[in-house]
C-alpha positions as CSV (number, residue, x, y, z in Angstrom):
1,M,-15.6,-18.3,-1.8
2,S,-13.0,-21.0,-1.4
3,N,-9.2,-20.4,-1.8
4,N,-9.2,-22.5,-4.9
5,E,-12.0,-20.4,-6.5
6,I,-10.1,-17.2,-5.6
7,Y,-6.9,-18.7,-7.1
8,K,-8.7,-19.5,-10.3
9,K,-10.2,-16.0,-10.5
10,V,-6.9,-14.3,-9.9
11,N,-5.2,-16.5,-12.6
12,D,-8.1,-15.7,-15.0
13,S,-7.4,-12.0,-14.4
14,L,-3.7,-12.5,-15.2
15,N,-4.7,-14.2,-18.4
16,L,-6.2,-10.9,-19.6
17,I,-2.9,-9.0,-19.1
18,R,-0.4,-11.7,-20.0
19,P,-0.5,-10.9,-23.8
20,Y,0.6,-7.3,-23.0
21,L,3.5,-8.5,-20.9
22,E,4.5,-11.2,-23.4
23,A,4.4,-8.5,-26.2
24,D,7.3,-6.8,-24.4
25,G,9.2,-10.0,-23.7
26,G,7.9,-10.6,-20.2
27,G,5.5,-12.8,-18.4
28,I,3.9,-13.5,-15.1
29,T,3.0,-16.5,-13.0
30,L,0.6,-16.7,-10.0
31,V,2.7,-18.5,-7.3
32,E,0.0,-18.6,-4.6
33,V,-2.9,-16.9,-2.8
34,T,-2.1,-16.9,0.9
35,E,-4.5,-17.4,3.8
36,D,-4.6,-13.6,4.3
37,L,-5.6,-13.2,0.6
38,T,-2.4,-11.9,-0.7
39,A,-1.7,-12.8,-4.4
40,R,2.0,-13.6,-4.8
41,V,3.2,-13.4,-8.4
42,E,6.5,-14.0,-10.2
43,L,7.5,-11.8,-13.1
44,H,9.6,-13.4,-15.9
45,G,11.7,-12.3,-18.8
46,A,12.1,-8.7,-19.6
47,C,9.7,-7.8,-16.7
48,T,12.4,-8.8,-14.2
49,T,14.9,-6.1,-15.3
50,C,12.6,-3.5,-16.7
51,S,12.8,-0.1,-14.9
52,M,9.0,0.2,-15.2
53,S,8.3,-3.2,-13.5
54,H,7.2,-1.4,-10.2
55,M,4.7,0.6,-12.2
56,T,3.5,-2.5,-14.1
57,M,3.0,-4.2,-10.8
58,K,1.0,-1.4,-9.2
59,A,-1.0,0.0,-12.1
60,G,-1.3,-3.1,-14.3
61,V,-1.1,-6.3,-12.3
62,E,-2.5,-5.2,-9.0
63,G,-5.2,-3.1,-10.6
64,A,-6.3,-6.0,-12.8
65,I,-6.4,-8.5,-10.0
66,K,-8.2,-6.3,-7.5
67,A,-10.8,-5.3,-10.1
68,A,-11.5,-8.9,-10.9
69,V,-11.2,-10.3,-7.4
70,P,-12.0,-7.6,-4.8
71,E,-11.4,-10.1,-2.0
72,I,-7.6,-9.9,-2.6
73,K,-6.0,-7.6,0.0
74,A,-2.6,-7.2,-1.5
75,V,-0.4,-8.2,-4.5
76,E,3.3,-8.8,-4.1
77,A,6.0,-9.9,-6.5
78,V,8.3,-12.7,-5.4
79,N,11.8,-13.5,-6.7
80,P,12.2,-16.6,-8.9
81,A,13.3,-19.6,-7.0
């Protein structure tokens, strides 16, 4: 599977959880999928200051991505530019 196909699949998986993040005033953007198959995401809005954001990343975001795209080795949050 090409990197572009993996990027699309990861973004599609994020589309499934975006409404839940947006309902709490947050959001998420897929920044990139690296050569070593790490999905780098950026949290927005309320998600950046929420005390549960680490749990959201591990249980929600990472779980959704890895379930939809098993090729992904890791998911990491990046700070806004």
